[in-house]
C-alpha positions, 0 to 999 in steps of 0.5 A: 500500500503506497503512501497517501498523497494529499491533493494540493489543488483540491477544493474544500469539498474534497478535503474531508474525503482525503482526511477519511482516506488518511485515517483509514490507511494510516490508522496504526501509525496514528495510533502508535504516534498519538498514543506515545505523544499522549503518554509522554505529555502526561509525564512532561515535567520529567523531561526537564534534566540538567542539560535543560538548565544548562541550555537555559543558562547558556541561552541567557548568557548569549542573550545578555552578553553575546557569543561567549569566548571565555568562561566566567560562570564556574570556578574550575573552568574560569578563564577557559576557552569557551566555544558555544557550538550550540549557541542557537539552540541555547538562545532559542530555548531561552527565548521560548522560556522567556516567551511562555515559561517552561510550559512553552519550552517543554511544548517546543521540545515535545513538538520537535521530537514528534515532528521527527517521528512523524517525518520518519513515518512519512518518508518510509511510507513515501518510499513504499513501506506498508502502514503496518511496518511503519507503525511497528517501527515508528517508536523504535527511536524512543525505545532504543534511546528514550533520552531523545525525549529530554529537553536539551539541545539535541532535540533541535537536531533530531528532525534535521537528522531525519530530514537529511537522511530522508533527502539523501535516501530519496536522492540515492533512489532517484536523483533530484535537485531537492538533495541540495536542501541538505546543505542549508540544513547542515548550516542550521544544524552546525549552530544547534548541535555537534552531531552535525559532524555525523550528518556531514559524514552521511552527506559526504558518503552520499556524494562519493556514491553519486560521483560514480555516475555524476562526478561533478555533482558528487564531488560538490556534495562531498566538498560542501558538506564539511564546509557547511559545518564551519558556517558558524559565528566562530568560523575556523575556531570551531575546528578546535572544538570538534578536535577536542570533542571527537579526537581522543576526548577524555569525556569518553572515560568520565561522562557516561553517554560519551562512553563506548557502548557495551551490552547492558540494561541501557544499551540492550535495545540498541544492540537488539535493534542493530542486530535485527537491522543488520541481519535484515540488511544482509538478506533484503538490502536490495530493497534499500538505496545504496546510501541506506545500505551504507549508512545503516552499518556506519550508524551502527559503528557510530553507536558502538563508539558512543552510547549517545549515538545510538539514537541516530541508528534508531532514527534511520531504522524508523525510516529504512526499517519498514521496507526491510520488514516488508521484504521479510514479511509479506505486506497485509492484504487490502482491508474490507470496508468495515475494517476501514470504518473501524480504522477511521474511528480508532485513528480519530479517537487517538488523535482527539485523546492525544490533543486533550492530554497534551492540552491538559498537560500544558494547562497545569500550574507553572509550578508543577513543571518544576516539582522535582526542582525545589526552588526553596532548595536553590534559595537556601543554597544561595543564602548559605553562600552569601555574597562571596561564598563558593558552592560545590554543586552536584552534576544534576543541580549545578546549572539549575542553581545558576538558572534560579540564582544567577548571582551565583555565577562565577561561584559554582565549582563546575557545571555539565559543560565538562568539555571546558575542563582539561584531562587532569581536572576531569580526573580529579573531579571524577575521583572526587565524585565517584570514589571519594578521593581528592576530598581537599577539592571541597576545602574552599567551598562554603556550600555543598549540594548533593542529589541524594542523602547517600552522597551527602552522608559522608559530608554531614560531620561539621556541616549544617543541613540547610535544605533536605528534600525532593532529592536535593541536600544542601550542606553549609560549612559556614560559621 
């Protein structure tokens, strides 16, 4: 069953028929995406994480001071070179928060994530996949990489990745001038998230494949892709950022999501999805374009190199996997009229339910979105620090403290911009936090915060608890 094409020139009288046809044929895709959207919207406040606060803090800095060059927000990184590669995502999230509070920022993040999933489904259907197979794989990205739902700068990159991958796959099947849209998309991506390097690599690979039949066109794509990555306000300075992050970066040792993927609870579904995709590719790869046959293994190896990269393979599987599934499993027969009517009612009901749940979730009191982040705890930490005291905050709450109590800027030990720390500083910090070594690191700090009572317990002697609740403990060592 082919994808449904809406008649762009149709009059108002034909629109209801087009909608009915869409609901009948895409029922299971709609059920999967609308159901997931409703479920995620119900738990919307849980999508706020430390990276959300980091984006807001950095966005506020860019709005007030322009592009950063040197850090002055934290003690350990003070004076370090700061290239904010994600400046546009930071600024956009800050703008959303200023315009409509956390409610609007979270709504924007939710919308971008499900835009990517819907776009993946549309691309798969337009490539000829059955609605059944598309529905089965539509939510695979959220299963493999549930952190895609978190409000962070990566959120902006997700729909762009799907669009770039879809354009390349389509051009690989049938050359079209639309493929040149990948270049402005890469430029936008280059100012939103560092994963643009992966997107540029896919465009470069496609260019080399195209060069076999059209040398000039292929080489132009291959050359323009890395050039697009450099189109940022930092110019060639951005190369130093990528060199530090990608070539032997110590983050791979000290930051969990940067570590190579090994089989475990967090990565189990990544390995299962990768194994199934690669086996299906080996047996039925002929149904995919040359670019897809190359990209899926490359994205698998990218996922092995870093846990955080598993999301990109899952998104590619949502686009390409349905055709592999159809090749292995005969597409369903045409449905009778009664089943089509039932499909229409189910799909309409699912969309209505999702709309109601999303609206109800966004209509909650503003305070409910920060229920896991006690404002009283932030105030207690700032009060205990006074006008000049230093704060050794935990990873989870450091940027939240900077956001809620901006007067602490320059007095918080560190935040989750770990790329600003050198190798020895990361080693010291990791030993302090994970192994209890280098306790002298805490000596200059008047206030210590912890994300759990267990972490706080060894430090309670000689300190006074000024806040303890909601998974946040604040100890004061002041007089």
